[in-house]
C-alpha positions in Angstrom: 2.5 -14.3 1.6 3.6 -11.2 -0.3 7.2 -10.8 -1.5 8.6 -7.3 -2.1 12.0 -5.9 -2.9 13.8 -3.7 -0.4 13.6 -0.8 -2.9 9.8 -1.1 -3.1 9.5 -1.5 0.6 11.7 1.6 1.1 9.6 3.6 -1.4 6.5 2.9 0.6 8.2 4.0 3.8 9.6 7.1 2.2 6.2 8.1 0.8 4.5 7.4 4.2 7.1 9.5 6.1 7.0 12.4 3.6 3.2 12.6 3.8 3.2 12.3 7.7 4.8 15.7 7.9 1.5 17.3 6.5 0.0 15.2 8.3 -1.6 13.0 5.7 -2.0 9.4 4.9 0.1 8.2 1.9 -1.4 5.8 -0.5 -0.4 3.9 -3.6 -0.9 0.8 -5.7 1.0 -2.5 -6.0 1.4 -4.3 -9.3 2.3 -7.8 -10.2 1.2 -10.9 -12.0 -2.3 -12.1 -11.0 -2.0 -15.0 -8.5 1.8 -14.4 -8.0 3.2 -13.2 -4.6 5.8 -10.9 -6.0 5.3 -7.1 -6.1 6.7 -6.0 -9.5 6.0 -2.3 -9.1 4.9 0.3 -6.5 2.9 3.3 -7.7 2.7 6.2 -5.2 -0.6 8.0 -5.7 -2.0 11.3 -4.5 -4.5 11.3 -1.6 -7.7 12.7 -3.0 -9.6 12.6 0.3 -10.8 16.0 1.6 -7.8 17.9 2.9 -9.2 18.2 6.4 -9.6 14.4 6.6 -6.3 13.3 5.0 -4.6 12.6 8.3 -7.2 9.9 9.0 -8.4 8.8 5.5 -7.1 8.1 2.1 -8.7 8.0 -1.3 -6.5 7.1 -4.3 -6.4 9.9 -6.9 -8.3 8.6 -9.9 -5.7 10.0 -12.4 -2.8 8.4 -10.6 -4.8 5.1 -10.4 -5.4 5.2 -14.2 -1.7 5.9 -14.9 -0.6 3.1 -12.6 -3.1 0.7 -14.2 -2.0 1.6 -17.7 1.7 1.2 -16.8 1.0 -2.2 -15.1 -0.9 -3.4 -18.2 1.8 -2.2 -20.5 4.3 -4.4 -18.5 1.9 -7.4 -18.5 1.0 -7.0 -14.8 -2.2 -6.2 -12.9 -3.0 -4.1 -9.9 -2.7 -6.7 -7.0 -3.0 -4.4 -4.0 -2.9 -1.1 -2.3 -0.8 0.5 0.4 -1.5 3.4 2.7 -0.1 4.8 5.9 -1.5 5.5 9.3 0.0 8.6 10.9 -1.5 8.1 14.5 -2.3 4.4 14.8 -0.7 1.0 14.4 -0.1 -0.8 11.1 -3.5 -2.5 11.2 -6.5 -2.0 8.9 -9.0 0.4 10.4 -12.8 -0.3 10.3 -12.9 2.2 7.3 -10.1 0.4 5.5 -12.0 -2.9 6.0 -15.3 -1.5 4.8 -13.7 0.1 1.7 -11.5 -2.9 0.7 -12.3 -3.1 -3.0 -11.0 -6.5 -4.0 -10.8 -9.7 -2.0 -7.9 -10.9 -4.1 -5.8 -7.8 -3.3 -3.0 -7.4 -0.8 -3.4 -4.5 1.7 -0.2 -3.0 3.0 -0.4 -0.6 6.0 2.6 1.5 7.0 2.5 3.2 10.4 4.5 6.3 11.0 3.3 6.6 14.6 6.7 5.6 16.1 10.1 6.9 15.1 10.8 3.7 13.1 7.9 3.0 10.6 6.2 -0.4 10.8 5.0 -2.1 7.6 2.6 -5.0 7.5 0.5 -6.8 4.9 -3.0 -8.2 5.1 -5.8 -9.8 3.1 -9.3 -8.6 3.6 -12.1 -10.9 2.4 -15.8 -10.3 3.3 -14.7 -8.0 6.2 -12.3 -10.6 7.6 -8.8 -9.4 8.1 -5.8 -11.8 8.0 -2.2 -10.8 8.3 0.1 -12.3 5.8 3.9 -12.6 5.8 5.6 -9.7 4.1 8.9 -11.0 2.9 11.7 -8.7 1.9 13.5 -10.0 -1.1 17.3 -10.4 -0.6 19.4 -8.3 -2.9 21.2 -10.4 -5.6 24.6 -11.8 -4.6 27.5 -10.1 -6.2 
């Protein structure tokens, strides 16, 4: 299970929708405490894949990755996952996503902008095996 605030969830959707107009896949990192299920920060990153392939592929910009990692560490967190969008397909990891999954302990969020209403799902990818995990939206605090 992965728990995320509505603000972080919306930031992922907003990034995905904005990049879909290019069209390009959005990508970014998730930070939290190792072993915890709560996303503490979302870091939008640039897509460093070749421009002609950005509508089907993402590659995290290395400078953005470094900035996110440093900020996470400064807050006592670690990078616990990645998100990216699919402009033409469902919110499922592609064979390329599976092959390039860098860390079996990470969470992998895929946001699809294929339909008018974006779909966001979370997965684990371990040794090429994909398993969907519940993505729980945190309720706003009661007033």
